[in-house]
C-alpha positions as CSV (number, residue, x, y, z in Angstrom):
1,M,-12.5,-4.1,-8.6
2,D,-15.8,-2.6,-9.3
3,V,-19.2,-4.3,-8.8
4,G,-18.9,-6.3,-12.0
5,A,-15.6,-7.8,-10.9
6,N,-13.6,-5.7,-13.4
7,D,-10.1,-4.4,-12.5
8,V,-10.3,-0.7,-12.0
9,L,-6.7,0.0,-10.7
10,S,-3.5,-2.0,-10.6
11,V,-0.1,-1.0,-9.2
12,A,3.1,-2.8,-8.4
13,A,3.8,-3.2,-4.7
14,K,7.1,-3.3,-2.9
15,T,8.0,-5.5,0.1
16,D,9.3,-4.1,3.4
17,D,11.4,-6.9,5.0
18,N,12.4,-4.6,7.9
19,L,8.8,-4.5,9.2
20,H,8.9,-6.6,12.3
21,R,5.1,-7.1,12.8
22,P,3.0,-6.7,9.7
23,V,-0.6,-5.7,10.2
24,P,-3.6,-6.3,7.9
25,L,-3.8,-2.6,6.9
26,K,-1.7,0.4,7.9
27,I,-0.9,3.9,6.6
28,A,2.4,5.5,7.5
29,E,3.8,8.9,6.6
30,E,7.3,9.2,5.0
31,G,8.7,12.5,3.8
32,G,5.5,14.1,2.4
33,A,4.2,10.9,1.0
34,Y,2.3,8.0,2.5
35,R,2.8,4.3,2.5
36,L,-0.3,2.0,2.4
37,Y,0.7,-1.3,3.8
38,A,-1.1,-4.6,3.4
39,G,1.0,-7.0,5.5
40,K,4.6,-6.4,4.4
41,R,3.7,-5.2,1.0
42,W,3.2,-1.5,0.4
43,V,2.5,1.2,-2.3
44,S,3.3,4.9,-2.1
45,I,0.6,7.5,-2.2
46,K,1.5,11.1,-2.8
47,V,-0.8,14.2,-2.8
48,Q,-0.2,16.5,-5.8
């Protein structure tokens, strides 16, 4: 959200049920891409 409370970006998140101890915020590398975790939910980030 921006300062005026407008949505700037929206993406679908996936859930990682194999994650034993979810943390508030975590970035993990996976095969040239990165996963941004928020609890057990994550989105993939890839540099182009």
